[in-house]
DOLOSE-654513 format. One record per residue (C-alpha): x, y, z. Coordinates in pm, 1 decimal. Last residue first. Example, Ala and Ser with C-alpha at 12.3 -4.5 7.8 and 13.67 -1.06 7.14 Angstrom:
REM residues 2
[site [1367.0,-106.0,714.0]]
[site [1230.0,-450.0,780.0]]
***
This chain:
REM residues 457
[site [3295.9,-868.5,388.9]]
[site [3251.9,-584.2,560.0]]
[site [2932.9,-371.5,594.6]]
[site [2898.7,-30.6,364.6]]
[site [2743.2,219.9,636.3]]
[site [2850.1,522.4,549.1]]
[site [2733.9,497.1,142.9]]
[site [2405.3,321.2,238.2]]
[site [2192.3,583.5,261.6]]
[site [2330.3,741.7,-29.5]]
[site [2170.6,1075.4,-146.0]]
[site [1973.9,1216.9,-412.1]]
[site [1706.6,1396.1,-236.2]]
[site [1854.4,1769.3,-246.1]]
[site [1833.5,1721.3,-602.5]]
[site [1648.5,2037.2,-646.2]]
[site [1483.4,1914.4,-941.6]]
[site [1286.1,1646.1,-726.0]]
[site [1198.3,1898.5,-422.4]]
[site [1038.3,2097.3,-708.0]]
[site [839.5,1830.2,-817.2]]
[site [723.3,1761.7,-461.2]]
[site [629.0,2109.7,-410.7]]
[site [428.7,2116.4,-687.6]]
[site [271.4,1764.2,-598.9]]
[site [181.4,1852.7,-283.7]]
[site [18.6,2153.8,-365.4]]
[site [-220.5,1954.1,-635.2]]
[site [-280.7,1708.2,-425.2]]
[site [-374.7,1939.2,-165.3]]
[site [-672.1,1957.8,-310.3]]
[site [-826.9,1657.3,-207.6]]
[site [-1035.4,1783.9,54.5]]
[site [-1163.3,2085.2,-144.0]]
[site [-1269.3,1872.1,-434.4]]
[site [-1454.0,1627.0,-206.6]]
[site [-1642.7,1914.2,-74.7]]
[site [-1701.3,2015.4,-397.6]]
[site [-1853.4,1648.5,-505.5]]
[site [-2006.0,1671.9,-153.3]]
[site [-2261.4,1946.3,-228.6]]
[site [-2171.3,2279.6,-20.0]]
[site [-2301.9,2332.7,353.1]]
[site [-2049.3,2696.1,374.8]]
[site [-1978.7,2565.0,700.7]]
[site [-2038.7,2201.7,782.0]]
[site [-1915.7,2053.4,458.7]]
[site [-1714.6,2297.2,291.5]]
[site [-1578.0,2428.0,635.2]]
[site [-1489.4,2073.1,715.6]]
[site [-1346.4,1963.1,355.7]]
[site [-1125.0,2294.7,372.3]]
[site [-973.8,2161.6,743.9]]
[site [-894.9,1818.7,637.4]]
[site [-742.8,1920.4,288.2]]
[site [-516.5,2169.2,400.8]]
[site [-323.5,2163.1,729.0]]
[site [-412.2,1778.2,783.4]]
[site [-385.7,1596.3,451.1]]
[site [-122.4,1860.4,290.6]]
[site [74.8,1946.8,608.0]]
[site [114.9,1561.3,674.3]]
[site [189.5,1458.7,323.6]]
[site [450.6,1710.5,321.1]]
[site [628.7,1635.8,650.6]]
[site [626.0,1270.5,548.6]]
[site [763.3,1332.5,210.9]]
[site [1051.8,1538.4,367.3]]
[site [1104.1,1309.9,641.0]]
[site [1123.4,1006.9,372.4]]
[site [1387.4,1181.6,168.7]]
[site [1593.0,823.9,175.3]]
[site [1653.7,885.8,-229.8]]
[site [1411.6,608.9,-319.9]]
[site [1202.1,794.0,-90.1]]
[site [1183.4,1108.3,-344.3]]
[site [1129.3,885.9,-604.8]]
[site [841.3,652.2,-516.2]]
[site [642.6,799.5,-263.8]]
[site [684.7,1171.9,-381.9]]
[site [731.7,1109.0,-772.5]]
[site [496.2,810.2,-831.8]]
[site [202.4,878.8,-582.1]]
[site [243.6,1233.1,-575.1]]
[site [251.9,1270.7,-952.4]]
[site [-51.1,1000.2,-977.4]]
[site [-238.9,1271.9,-741.3]]
[site [-148.6,1565.9,-888.4]]
[site [-274.0,1483.6,-1230.8]]
[site [-574.7,1307.1,-1148.1]]
[site [-724.1,1601.1,-947.7]]
[site [-894.2,1703.5,-1300.0]]
[site [-1037.7,1312.0,-1338.5]]
[site [-1132.2,1312.7,-972.3]]
[site [-1341.8,1619.7,-1009.5]]
[site [-1532.7,1477.8,-1289.2]]
[site [-1586.0,1155.2,-1078.2]]
[site [-1716.0,1338.3,-800.7]]
[site [-1935.6,1527.2,-1061.9]]
[site [-2071.1,1171.0,-1171.0]]
[site [-2101.3,1038.5,-831.1]]
[site [-2336.9,1343.2,-742.1]]
[site [-2566.1,1257.2,-1039.0]]
[site [-2607.7,936.4,-986.2]]
[site [-2630.3,975.0,-595.9]]
[site [-2932.3,1206.0,-713.1]]
[site [-3070.1,1007.6,-993.2]]
[site [-3166.3,716.6,-761.9]]
[site [-2910.6,381.8,-734.2]]
[site [-2931.3,39.6,-921.1]]
[site [-2521.9,66.0,-1026.2]]
[site [-2431.5,-81.0,-1352.4]]
[site [-2489.8,217.6,-1527.8]]
[site [-2254.8,399.0,-1331.9]]
[site [-1937.2,288.2,-1525.3]]
[site [-2112.7,355.2,-1896.2]]
[site [-2195.8,686.1,-1786.6]]
[site [-1856.8,799.9,-1650.8]]
[site [-1657.3,634.4,-1968.7]]
[site [-1558.7,964.0,-2125.1]]
[site [-1470.7,1118.4,-1771.0]]
[site [-1264.1,854.3,-1650.1]]
[site [-1071.7,803.3,-2020.7]]
[site [-986.2,1173.7,-1993.8]]
[site [-827.9,1140.5,-1665.8]]
[site [-637.3,841.3,-1742.5]]
[site [-491.8,1002.8,-2064.5]]
[site [-375.6,1357.6,-1845.7]]
[site [-242.7,1084.7,-1567.7]]
[site [-70.1,911.2,-1835.1]]
[site [81.7,1204.4,-1975.5]]
[site [205.4,1356.4,-1633.7]]
[site [310.0,986.7,-1534.7]]
[site [540.8,945.5,-1810.3]]
[site [689.2,1309.6,-1772.0]]
[site [744.3,1219.2,-1379.9]]
[site [888.8,897.8,-1428.1]]
[site [1139.0,1054.5,-1752.7]]
[site [1257.1,1303.4,-1464.4]]
[site [1301.5,1059.6,-1210.7]]
[site [1523.2,831.3,-1462.1]]
[site [1746.5,1136.5,-1523.2]]
[site [1792.2,1223.3,-1189.7]]
[site [1887.7,840.9,-1090.8]]
[site [2123.7,877.7,-1406.8]]
[site [2293.0,1161.9,-1302.6]]
[site [2346.7,1030.5,-924.5]]
[site [2490.0,699.2,-1078.5]]
[site [2665.0,587.2,-766.3]]
[site [2546.3,237.6,-821.2]]
[site [2348.3,301.8,-488.9]]
[site [2183.2,571.3,-638.2]]
[site [2122.0,394.4,-999.8]]
[site [1931.3,124.6,-811.8]]
[site [1745.9,357.4,-589.1]]
[site [1602.9,507.5,-893.3]]
[site [1518.6,205.3,-1052.6]]
[site [1358.0,29.4,-751.5]]
[site [1177.4,346.4,-663.9]]
[site [1049.0,452.8,-980.2]]
[site [915.1,114.0,-1049.1]]
[site [745.2,85.7,-734.5]]
[site [583.9,410.0,-849.4]]
[site [485.1,281.4,-1188.1]]
[site [324.3,-15.8,-1025.0]]
[site [129.6,190.8,-772.7]]
[site [8.7,402.8,-1098.3]]
[site [-129.8,141.4,-1253.3]]
[site [-309.4,8.8,-942.0]]
[site [-418.7,360.1,-861.1]]
[site [-611.2,371.2,-1196.1]]
[site [-829.1,28.5,-1102.2]]
[site [-863.8,178.5,-736.2]]
[site [-1076.6,481.6,-863.0]]
[site [-1300.3,225.9,-1084.6]]
[site [-1384.9,48.1,-766.9]]
[site [-1377.5,334.4,-538.1]]
[site [-1648.1,536.3,-730.1]]
[site [-1933.0,373.6,-514.4]]
[site [-1845.6,513.4,-200.0]]
[site [-1863.8,876.0,-286.5]]
[site [-2158.6,869.9,-401.1]]
[site [-2334.2,629.7,-118.9]]
[site [-2156.6,877.7,156.7]]
[site [-2369.5,1180.4,-33.0]]
[site [-2654.5,987.2,-67.4]]
[site [-2654.5,867.4,291.7]]
[site [-2596.9,1249.3,459.5]]
[site [-2333.0,1496.1,473.2]]
[site [-2206.6,1353.4,813.6]]
[site [-2088.4,1031.0,617.9]]
[site [-1880.4,1274.6,372.6]]
[site [-1699.3,1410.0,690.0]]
[site [-1605.4,1104.1,825.5]]
[site [-1456.1,944.2,468.1]]
[site [-1245.9,1264.8,508.9]]
[site [-1149.9,1159.6,856.7]]
[site [-1047.5,810.9,744.1]]
[site [-839.1,963.6,438.4]]
[site [-603.5,1129.8,734.7]]
[site [-621.7,863.7,1013.3]]
[site [-482.3,610.4,682.2]]
[site [-235.7,913.8,583.8]]
[site [-129.9,974.5,962.8]]
[site [-79.9,598.3,970.3]]
[site [149.9,551.0,658.5]]
[site [351.7,869.4,734.7]]
[site [412.4,781.5,1091.5]]
[site [563.0,432.4,925.5]]
[site [769.2,625.8,670.5]]
[site [880.2,842.4,928.9]]
[site [992.3,566.2,1141.2]]
[site [1184.1,408.3,859.3]]
[site [1474.8,627.0,742.7]]
[site [1598.7,696.6,1120.9]]
[site [1549.7,335.3,1215.2]]
[site [1755.4,217.6,928.6]]
[site [2006.2,461.6,998.5]]
[site [2046.2,374.5,1350.8]]
[site [2015.3,-27.2,1262.0]]
[site [2307.5,29.5,1033.5]]
[site [2498.7,199.9,1285.5]]
[site [2398.3,-97.2,1535.2]]
[site [2503.4,-381.5,1307.8]]
[site [2396.1,-654.1,1480.3]]
[site [2619.5,-1010.7,1452.7]]
[site [2658.8,-1316.9,1249.3]]
[site [2243.3,-1361.7,1195.7]]
[site [2090.4,-1672.1,1412.5]]
[site [1719.7,-1715.4,1296.1]]
[site [1800.0,-1560.4,931.9]]
[site [2169.2,-1780.2,931.7]]
[site [1963.2,-2115.5,1027.6]]
[site [1673.6,-2060.9,761.5]]
[site [1906.6,-2036.6,495.2]]
[site [2084.5,-1723.9,300.6]]
[site [2241.7,-1687.2,-56.1]]
[site [2009.5,-1373.3,-128.1]]
[site [1851.5,-1476.1,-451.8]]
[site [1780.5,-1873.9,-357.4]]
[site [1716.8,-1782.7,-1.1]]
[site [1450.5,-1537.1,-98.5]]
[site [1298.3,-1747.8,-389.5]]
[site [1255.9,-1984.8,-86.6]]
[site [1130.7,-1743.3,158.6]]
[site [852.5,-1680.4,-97.4]]
[site [715.3,-1990.0,-126.3]]
[site [699.3,-2043.8,279.0]]
[site [530.7,-1699.0,308.0]]
[site [284.3,-1757.8,68.5]]
[site [161.2,-2047.4,192.6]]
[site [156.2,-1904.4,565.2]]
[site [-42.0,-1657.0,383.7]]
[site [-290.5,-1887.2,230.8]]
[site [-351.7,-2048.3,549.0]]
[site [-389.3,-1763.8,775.2]]
[site [-657.2,-1602.2,533.1]]
[site [-854.5,-1925.3,501.7]]
[site [-854.3,-1945.1,911.5]]
[site [-1005.4,-1598.8,888.5]]
[site [-1299.5,-1674.0,632.0]]
[site [-1364.7,-1989.4,842.1]]
[site [-1410.5,-1796.2,1122.2]]
[site [-1666.8,-1572.0,952.2]]
[site [-1870.5,-1920.6,887.2]]
[site [-1745.3,-2190.3,1016.4]]
[site [-1928.3,-2473.3,786.9]]
[site [-1694.3,-2794.4,872.5]]
[site [-1516.9,-2896.9,559.9]]
[site [-1610.1,-3187.4,397.1]]
[site [-1551.0,-3016.6,18.0]]
[site [-1798.4,-2738.8,104.4]]
[site [-1899.2,-2591.5,443.0]]
[site [-1999.9,-2254.5,402.3]]
[site [-1743.8,-2035.3,522.6]]
[site [-1482.8,-2310.9,515.7]]
[site [-1508.1,-2398.9,152.8]]
[site [-1583.6,-2078.1,-29.9]]
[site [-1300.8,-1916.2,185.6]]
[site [-1057.7,-2213.1,117.4]]
[site [-1110.6,-2160.4,-253.1]]
[site [-1070.0,-1772.5,-230.2]]
[site [-737.9,-1805.8,-57.5]]
[site [-607.7,-2063.6,-237.6]]
[site [-668.3,-1851.3,-566.0]]
[site [-512.0,-1557.8,-370.1]]
[site [-228.2,-1737.5,-255.3]]
[site [-165.7,-1887.1,-598.8]]
[site [-184.9,-1509.1,-764.5]]
[site [43.7,-1405.9,-496.1]]
[site [307.5,-1685.7,-556.1]]
[site [263.0,-1596.3,-911.9]]
[site [310.2,-1251.0,-848.6]]
[site [603.0,-1336.0,-657.8]]
[site [763.3,-1518.2,-932.3]]
[site [739.4,-1231.4,-1193.8]]
[site [869.7,-938.2,-930.1]]
[site [1262.2,-1004.2,-873.8]]
[site [1388.9,-662.0,-972.7]]
[site [1632.4,-653.0,-643.7]]
[site [1370.2,-427.2,-509.9]]
[site [1089.8,-609.8,-566.6]]
[site [1273.2,-956.3,-367.0]]
[site [1316.2,-741.9,-72.3]]
[site [972.1,-588.0,-72.3]]
[site [824.0,-934.9,-89.1]]
[site [1026.6,-1110.0,175.1]]
[site [928.6,-817.5,402.9]]
[site [578.0,-795.5,331.4]]
[site [523.7,-1207.0,350.5]]
[site [723.4,-1195.5,672.5]]
[site [480.8,-927.0,838.3]]
[site [190.5,-1169.7,673.1]]
[site [337.6,-1485.9,793.2]]
[site [327.9,-1299.8,1171.1]]
[site [66.5,-1102.9,1165.5]]
[site [-143.6,-1432.5,1085.0]]
[site [-225.2,-1552.1,1466.2]]
[site [-404.0,-1201.0,1487.0]]
[site [-674.4,-1313.3,1249.4]]
[site [-748.8,-1633.2,1426.5]]
[site [-802.4,-1379.0,1739.2]]
[site [-1005.4,-1094.8,1520.0]]
[site [-1273.3,-1362.3,1391.9]]
[site [-1347.8,-1490.5,1711.4]]
[site [-1412.4,-1177.6,1853.7]]
[site [-1562.5,-1034.8,1531.6]]
[site [-1858.1,-1284.4,1577.3]]
[site [-1887.6,-1201.7,2002.5]]
[site [-1827.4,-844.2,1897.9]]
[site [-2135.9,-834.6,1643.7]]
[site [-2381.2,-992.0,1882.8]]
[site [-2292.2,-768.4,2157.3]]
[site [-2360.8,-461.0,1942.8]]
[site [-2135.1,-217.0,2132.1]]
[site [-1975.2,-112.1,1829.4]]
[site [-1620.6,41.5,1690.3]]
[site [-1398.7,98.4,2016.6]]
[site [-1571.1,-225.9,2147.5]]
[site [-1361.7,-411.8,1905.6]]
[site [-1042.6,-312.2,2079.8]]
[site [-1148.8,-403.0,2417.3]]
[site [-1264.6,-735.8,2299.4]]
[site [-953.8,-852.6,2181.7]]
[site [-752.2,-771.4,2459.2]]
[site [-510.2,-1032.7,2540.5]]
[site [-504.8,-1161.7,2186.9]]
[site [-468.1,-814.2,2012.0]]
[site [-187.2,-738.7,2209.9]]
[site [-8.7,-1101.5,2203.8]]
[site [-52.4,-1082.6,1835.6]]
[site [55.9,-722.2,1783.6]]
[site [362.6,-795.8,1987.8]]
[site [466.3,-1117.3,1795.8]]
[site [434.5,-916.8,1472.8]]
[site [666.6,-646.7,1614.7]]
[site [948.7,-835.7,1744.4]]
[site [926.5,-1038.9,1425.2]]
[site [937.0,-745.9,1195.4]]
[site [1215.7,-605.9,1393.0]]
[site [1405.3,-959.8,1340.3]]
[site [1305.0,-986.6,968.1]]
[site [1412.1,-592.7,925.8]]
[site [1788.5,-656.4,1032.6]]
[site [1827.8,-970.9,871.8]]
[site [1747.9,-835.6,546.4]]
[site [1927.8,-541.0,611.4]]
[site [2221.6,-750.0,656.3]]
[site [2185.1,-975.8,393.2]]
[site [2128.1,-679.4,166.9]]
[site [2451.8,-542.9,275.8]]
[site [2645.2,-862.5,219.9]]
[site [2526.0,-854.9,-142.3]]
[site [2666.4,-549.0,-230.4]]
[site [2586.8,-509.6,-588.6]]
[site [2605.4,-135.1,-532.0]]
[site [2289.1,-108.3,-753.9]]
[site [2166.4,-389.0,-516.3]]
[site [2273.6,-180.0,-224.7]]
[site [2076.8,119.1,-327.7]]
[site [1742.9,-105.3,-344.2]]
[site [1802.2,-290.7,-73.1]]
[site [1805.5,37.0,161.5]]
[site [1514.0,152.5,20.6]]
[site [1329.8,-165.9,-0.1]]
[site [1416.7,-191.9,393.3]]
[site [1234.3,83.8,458.4]]
[site [920.6,36.5,289.1]]
[site [906.5,-321.5,468.9]]
[site [927.3,-172.7,818.8]]
[site [667.5,95.6,674.1]]
[site [458.5,-200.3,572.5]]
[site [478.3,-352.9,910.3]]
[site [308.1,-43.1,1039.7]]
[site [42.3,-44.6,789.2]]
[site [-25.3,-427.9,868.1]]
[site [-101.0,-296.7,1196.4]]
[site [-387.8,-59.8,1077.8]]
[site [-509.4,-290.4,835.6]]
[site [-592.0,-581.4,1113.5]]
[site [-783.0,-303.4,1310.2]]
[site [-1000.8,-247.0,998.5]]
[site [-1026.3,-598.0,908.0]]
[site [-1135.9,-699.1,1241.7]]
[site [-1415.8,-432.6,1252.1]]
[site [-1516.8,-509.7,908.5]]
[site [-1535.2,-873.3,960.4]]
[site [-1776.6,-791.5,1265.0]]
[site [-1998.1,-564.7,1055.5]]
[site [-2009.7,-786.1,765.3]]
[site [-2119.7,-1053.2,1010.9]]
[site [-2373.1,-891.4,1166.2]]
[site [-2527.7,-783.2,829.7]]
[site [-2569.7,-1106.9,689.3]]
[site [-2370.0,-1458.2,621.4]]
[site [-2381.3,-1394.2,254.6]]
[site [-2204.6,-1059.8,288.9]]
[site [-1894.2,-1300.5,376.3]]
[site [-1875.1,-1447.9,48.6]]
[site [-1892.3,-1097.5,-141.3]]
[site [-1614.0,-980.9,80.9]]
[site [-1446.4,-1264.7,-36.5]]
[site [-1495.8,-1208.6,-424.7]]
[site [-1403.6,-810.6,-348.8]]
[site [-1078.5,-916.3,-194.3]]
[site [-1043.7,-1142.9,-528.4]]
[site [-1094.9,-830.6,-739.2]]
[site [-799.2,-593.5,-499.0]]
[site [-567.5,-871.0,-477.2]]
[site [-558.4,-925.4,-902.7]]
[site [-568.2,-563.2,-915.7]]
[site [-253.2,-508.8,-705.2]]
[site [-70.4,-807.7,-867.4]]
[site [-119.0,-678.8,-1202.4]]
[site [-0.4,-362.5,-1116.0]]
[site [305.8,-529.3,-960.8]]
[site [351.2,-778.3,-1276.9]]
[site [322.6,-478.6,-1488.6]]
[site [541.2,-248.3,-1321.4]]
[site [903.5,-355.9,-1275.6]]
[site [917.3,-515.9,-1649.8]]
[site [738.8,-223.6,-1816.5]]
[site [1010.2,20.8,-1647.8]]
[site [1269.7,-205.7,-1752.9]]
[site [1187.3,-211.7,-2115.2]]
[site [1094.1,157.4,-2102.3]]
[site [1451.2,250.4,-1955.3]]
[site [1618.6,29.4,-2219.5]]
[site [1406.7,141.1,-2513.8]]
[site [1480.4,514.4,-2443.2]]
[site [1153.9,683.5,-2540.5]]
[site [1168.8,940.8,-2258.2]]
[site [1471.7,1046.9,-2425.2]]
[site [1744.5,1138.6,-2186.8]]
[site [1997.6,879.5,-2322.9]]
[site [2154.1,652.3,-2127.0]]
[site [2498.2,726.5,-1884.7]]
***
């Protein structure tokens, strides 16, 4: 086993090789998504609202597809550690089949009931009409989006992160270029408004899917024919896969609904409070991207070790990731506090909003350790051992039984300032971090999800 020193060159080299490309991909995606939003923003308030509704509906569906991808990642990481190519192929085929079925089902539901879904968010006829055209095109992109998620999580779990990063940069760049051309009618394209934005996303997703599939075929020694017609259906593996994956999907959806509920609470506190909470998002996401990369690296490295039956190495990795996350979180929190004035200076807001945003960022800086430990330890390390039910229960109790009731009491009963309500709403992060670390040190999460389902060659 490697030295337990946190400065181990092999550990740091492996961690950085995985974490840096994933972090860059998250940052680039976020930055160009903001550019896309700015382009649509030139079309007017109704178009902004229409696209916002369409994206909100799409995001919920993508969260479910990401749940299946996360399930695949857990199995692939462990099979890769065992050097079991057949096992990886079987999980890949199974995930593709499931995601194809759900993607096509989502597409059909949205195409047939488009207006009903949109009317859940607005009664404005003009906004409904614009969103109708946008969402029907976006619905066609659900299949390539689902396949892209499966391909990327599979490759990531085998340690291949550089080429998917390059392909993502290409796809995002293509999406942005096509947005410019098709929304506004440049380079010989007709001016299509929000429909152009939807077509641009669809084309970019298809290109990304094809390029990623070529890499997957190379890694897994498969072809389009074997994916369409796999050898046989492994029921035991499918049962285990579902038991690991369903809690993750429920976790994703419940978490998103919880965050949306918090946002609703802030919105009820007034426009200034809502503006203060909203303007901190760009800075927050920069730090989130860093720890998303670290969390994904932990899931791959710990999962590979468990699959290779190196459970002590997996536990050692887990402890290292906790230490690194703790230190980086402290540094990040200090950085946020020091640069608050510079960050807020780019916004043209009234003093009241600026003061509220400053206080919210100070609260966030103090909560940083808990938040990022959850992202790396709970989402990365514990899930790597297939401990998805524990993480689901921990997150749901934290968000819905601690954070949401405290936020409601603070906002509507005690009438506290928004930064105090923000602190109450996110206080569950500290509780979840402590419980999560205790779970990690118990070693109960370290188990192979593949040992009783080893496929025959």
